N, C-alpha and C positions, 0 to 999 in steps of 0.2 A: 263292822257292818253298819251301813246307813239305815236309819229308820225313817220311813216316809209316812205322812198322814194326808188325809183329804184336806183340801183348802176350801172352806165354805164361809161366806160372809166376812171375808177379810182375815181369816185366822185358820190355824191348823185345827182339824177336827178328827177325833178318834172315837171309835165305838168299841169298847172292850169285848163285846159279844161277837164281833166279826172275826172270821178266820183271816189268816195272813198267807202271803206267798213270798218265798225267798228266791230272789234272782241270783244268777251267777255272772261274773265278769267274763265276757267271751274270750278275752285275751288269756285268761288264766283258769277259767272254769271254777274259780273259788267263789264262795258265797259273797255277795256284794251288797244287797239291799233287801229289806223286808218291807213289803207294802200290804196295806189292808185290802181285803177282798170285800168291797162294798156291795150292797144290794139295794133293793127298793127303798128301805128306810133312809139310807144315806142319800140316795138320789132325791127322795122327797124333800129332805132338808135343803139340799143344794138348789133344787128348782124353786122352792118357796123363797129362799134367800134372793135368787135372781128375780123372781116375780116382784118382791118388795122393792128392789132397786130399779125396776124397769122404768117407772114413770119419771123419776128424777133424771136418769141417764137419757131417756128419749127426749125430754124437754130441755135438756141443756143445749144452749145455742151451739150450732155446728162449729163455729170457729173455736170455741172453748174445748169442745170435744176433740177437735183436730189437734189442738195444742197438746192435750194430754197424751194422745196416741203418738204424736211426734216425740214427745219427751220419753215415752216408753221405749221407742226405737233407740233413742240416744243412750238410755240406761242399759238396754240390752247390749249395745256395742261396748259400753264401758265394762260390762261383766263377761266379755268374751273369754278371757283366760279361765275363769272359774267355771263357766257353763260348758266350755269345750272340753275341759278335763272331766266333768261329770258325764257328758255325753259319750266321750271316748270310753269311760269305764262301763257305761251301761250298754253301749251298742257294739263296741269293738272297733270303732273307727280309728284310723291312724291319727296321730296328733295334729297333722297338717290339715285334715279334712274338717274337723269340728269348727274351727274359726270361720271357715268359708261358709258353712251352713248357718252359723249363728249370725254372721254378717247379713246374710240374706234374710233371716228372720227379722233383724232390726230394720231392714229396708222395707219390709211389708208394712210395718207400723208407720214409718215415715211417709211412705207412698200414700197409704190410705188416710193417714192423718191430714195430708194435703188435699184430699178430695172430698172432705165432709161438706164443703160449701158449694159443690157442684149443683147446677139446677136439678131439682128433684120433682119435676112435673112440667106441665105446659098449659098455656091458655089456648082454648079452642073456640073458634068462631062458630057458634051455633045459631046465629041470627040475632037481629035486634031484640032487645028486651030481656036478654039473658047474659049472665056472666058465667062462663063455663070453664072449668079448669080441672086438671088432674094433679095428684101429688103422690109421691112415693112415701110409704110409711113402713116402719119396722114391723116384723112379726111379733116381737116380744122375746120370749125365751127360745133360744136356739141351742140345740144339742149338737155337739161336735165330737166325733169319735176318730182318733188318729192311730196310725200304725207304729211299729217299732223301728222301721228302717231310717226315717228322717224325723225324729220325734219333735224337736223344737221348731224346725223349719216348717213342717206341715201343720203343726198347731198354729203357728203365727199366720200361715197362709190363709187359714179359715177364720181365725179369731179376729184378725185385723179388719177385714171388710165387714164382718158381722157387727163389731163394735162401732165402726165408722158410720154405719147406717142407723145407729141408735138402738140396736138389739142388746140384750144381755145374754150371757153364755154360761152353759154348763158343759165342760169339756171332760171327756174320759180318754186319757192316753192309754197306750198298751200297758198291760201289767208288767211287761218285760222292761219297759223304758219309761218310768213314771217321773223321774227326778226333775228333768228340765221343764216339764209342764208345770209342776208345782212351783218351781223357781220363777217361771214366767209370771205366774199369778201374784207372787210376792213382790216382784219388781213392778208389776202393774199398780199395786197399792202405793208403793213408794213414788210412782210417777204421777199419782193423782187420780187414778181410776177409783171411783167410789166402791166401798165395800158391797159385795153382793153382785156387782156387775160381771165379774169373771170368777167362776167357781170351778174347782177341779175335783172330780170324784175318781177314786182309784178302784180297780177291780178288773174282772175278766169280762169277755163279751156276753156269754150266755146269761149271766146274772145282772151285772152292773150296766153293760151296754144296752141290753134288751130293755131293762127297766127305764133307762133314759129315753130311748126311742118311744116306748109305750106310754110315757107319762102324759096325762091329758093337757098339761100346761105347756108342753114343748110343741111349738107350732112350726118348726122347721128343723131339719136334720142335715148335717153334712157328714158323710162317712167316707173314709179312705181305707181300703183294705182289699181283701180277696173277693173274687166273684162269688164264692160260696157264702161268705158272710154278708156280702152286699145283697144277695137274694133274700136272706133272712131279715135284714133291715128293711128291705123294700116291702116284704109281706106285712110287717108290723105297721109301716107308714101307710100302706095302702088301706089297711083297716081303719086307720085314723083319718085318712084323706088329707095328709099333709105333704108339702113339697120336700123333695130330696135333692141333694147334690151327691152323686156317687162317683168317686174316682177309684176304679178297680184295677184289674190286671192289664198287662200289656205283653205283646210279643212283637216288638217294633222292628221294622225292616230298615236297613241302612244300605242304600243302593249306590254302587260305584260303577259309573260308566267309564268306558275306555278313555275318554278325553279328560278325565278328572286329574287334578293335581295330586298324585299319589303321595308326595311328600307331606301334604296336608291331610289327605284322607285317611291314610293308614294309622298315624298316631291318634287321630280323633276317633277312629273306629275302635281302637283298643280302649280308650277312655269310655267310649259310649257303652260298652258292655261290661267293663271291669271296674268302673268307679263304684265306690262303696261296696266292693267285693260283689258287684252285680246285683245288689239288693236295692234296685231302683225300678219303679214301674215302667219308666220310659226307656229302659236300657235297650240299646240297639243290638239285640241278641241274634238277629238274622242278618248276615252280611251277604247281600246279593251282588255278584261281581260279573261284569261282562266278560265273555269267554276269552277274548283276545288278551286281557290283562289278568285273568284269573290266577294262573300259576304264579305270576309275579306278586300279586297281592297276598296270596297265601304265604309265600316265602317271607315277604316283608312283615306281615302281621305276626307270624310265628317268631321271627327274630325279635320283634318288639315285645312280644309276650314273654319271652324268656327273661327279660330284664325286670319283669313285674314280680318281685319276690314277696311272699306273704310276710306280713308283720313289719315291713319296712315303712319308712316315713319319707319316701321320695315321691315324686309325681306319679311314678309307675308302680308304687307300692300298694299292697292290698291289706286292708284290715281284716278283722275276723268276721265269721258268720255269726249273727247275733244270737240265734236260738239253736238249741240242740235239734229240734224237729226240722229246722230249715237245713242244717248241715246234712242230716239224714236224707232229705229230699234231693239235695245236690248230688250226693254220692249215689243215690238210686239212679239218677239220670245218666251217670257214667255207664252203668250196666244196660240201661234202656237204649242208649245210643249205640253201644257195641252190638246189642242184639238186633237192632234195626239195620245195621250194616254201614253206619257212618265211619269215616276214616279218622282215627285219632291222630292229630298233628302235634298236640302239645298238652301236657297235664293229664288230668283224668286218672284212670287206673294205672297208667304207666309211671306215675310219679308217687313214690312212697311217701313223700312229704305232703300228701293231700290233707293230712290231718297233722299239722305241724306243731311239735312240742306239746305243751300243755293246753294251748288255746284251740279254739275252733276255727280252723282255716281250710279253705279250698283253693287250689292253685288256678291260675288262668288256664282254661281248658278250651281248646280249639278243635273243631271237627270240620273236615271238608267232605266232599262227596255226599252232602246231605240233600235229600229230595224233599219236596214240599209236604209229602204225606207222612214223613217220619214224626214220631212224637216229639223229638228234640226240636223240630221245626214248628210245632203246633202248640205246645204247652209251655207255660211260663215256668222256668226253672228257679229264678230269683237267686242266682249265683253267677260267678264269673265264667260263664259258659257260652261259647259262640258257635253258631251253625253257619257254615259258608255254603252258599248255593250259587250255581252258575246260570247265566241267562244269555240268550243270543239277540233278542230284540227288545225294544222299549216296551212294546205291548206285553211281552212275556214277563218282563221285570214287574210291571204293574200288576199283572195277574197273580204272580207269586206273592208280591207284597200284600195284596188285598186278600190272600187266600187263608186267613185265619179268622177265628171268632172275635179277635181283638181289633182295636183301632184307636190306640191312645196317641202314639207318636210315630214319626218316620223321619228318615233323613235321605238326602240324595246328593251326589257329587258329580258335577259336570261343568264344563266351561261354556256350554251352549245355553244361552239365556232362554231361548224359545223352548228348548227341551225342559229346562227347569220349571217353567210355568206350566207346560203340558202335564208333566208327571206330577207336580205338586197338586194340581187341580184334580188329577185322577186318583190320587191315593186316598183311601178311606181311613183317615186318621185325623184326630183333632188338632195336632200340632206338628207342623212340618218344618224341618231345618234344611236349608240348602247351603252346601259348602261349609258347614259346621255342624256340630251336634250338641246344642246347649239350649236351655230354656231361658225365658225372659219373664220377669214379674210384670212387665207392662202389657203383655199379650194374653188374651183369654186362653185358658188351658182346660182341657177335658177330653173325654173320649167319645168315639163312635162305637157302635155295636156293644159287645159285652164289656168294653172298657168303661162303661158308665154313661152318665148324662149330667147336664148342668155344667157350669163353667166356674173355674176359680181363676184368680189373677186378673190383672187389667181392670179397666173401668167396668167391664161387663159383670165381674164378680159382685159388684155392689147391687146390681139388679136382681141377683139371686138371693139377696138378704133383705128384700123388701117386697111389699105388695102395693099395687096401684089402686088408689081411691079416686073416683071421679065425683066432682061436685058441680051441680048445675043450679044456679041461682036465678030466679026470675026477678028482674029489677022493677 
């Protein structure tokens, strides 16, 4: 069993007085790692370490800072075999999925490493006799809290732009998946990041996470997780009057119009809700299909779903459900969908292998005959479960798509370019994919409504990790 420690001021840190938490490997349910359950004292050490390193990192010239972050990206890529094996053990991902996510993590550091010299302000003409300008300056200590579904990828997504802007970071990963975050911090030191600039504290949300958000020296927080936890983080931050980036849940619509290329749309729709065993906030879990092609699409996606065997390492294979509580939630929704009257097309309670072997697995599960008011159409399941709904008109499709409390992502499939623009503009979601269903690190990403606020990815993310200072000099 692996033993993990906090990573503070460039080195492992352990407090013998802290309790510990033993995780299990989702593929086997066997004990996998022991992590410390840190609290306010450990958070205090980490924040002070970051605070001490803040001035040196902020004042390092941007080109040098960028070189270090770019090297960090390269070193992450070189460590893909080791990191992907660790992430597979912690999360239950298939062996083929981990390298893809760690490659993306490496790209975040390379991308933001190349943006450190962007103009960080502007000169403003306020009339003769004045030299007036603005500049973007870092907050200082940034707290980052990440979930268990995409541990290294989502840590990198927030840490890279925060460091690129000259901030220092204290990151708390999920207690279920702490390993790759601590490895990231060690690789950062090897890449030239000064001690104290990136610190990792381990523990659960109510103690360790809350202490991090509440610390007086933490001036900005980025949180990815559930709506419930996001509300708690928001309450603490509101008391302190500090800015937040919140990336919360999703119940994303994937709309297939009758003129769509079904040979492209159907396989992509399967991946959209079943990738990472459905444990993705942007998962396209509501498939809205125009009536004239509805039956054909149902037939095709059920056929495709039958090939997605749990535990396999093919493109259509499913990894495990990461936590025991999450598997229980997925199974509970099988009963909820049945009680609401959804028609089970594949998986669910009809498949004895829903809990396959020793590991925590859920099968690809597809329901048709779903109506917008059903819980399966409104609530985030966070498993490989698809709800198929039918529509007759473009306006009806938009109404159904927008008819939830969430607004993180959406997709649509059509050969009509005018329709693509109309529908994309009408959808209440922060990220829209047309004729594909995949994200990009180059575009801003974030939610509408209860899916959160603030933006990650793209150049815009940099603006969320700095504050603007205006300087007006009388000549």
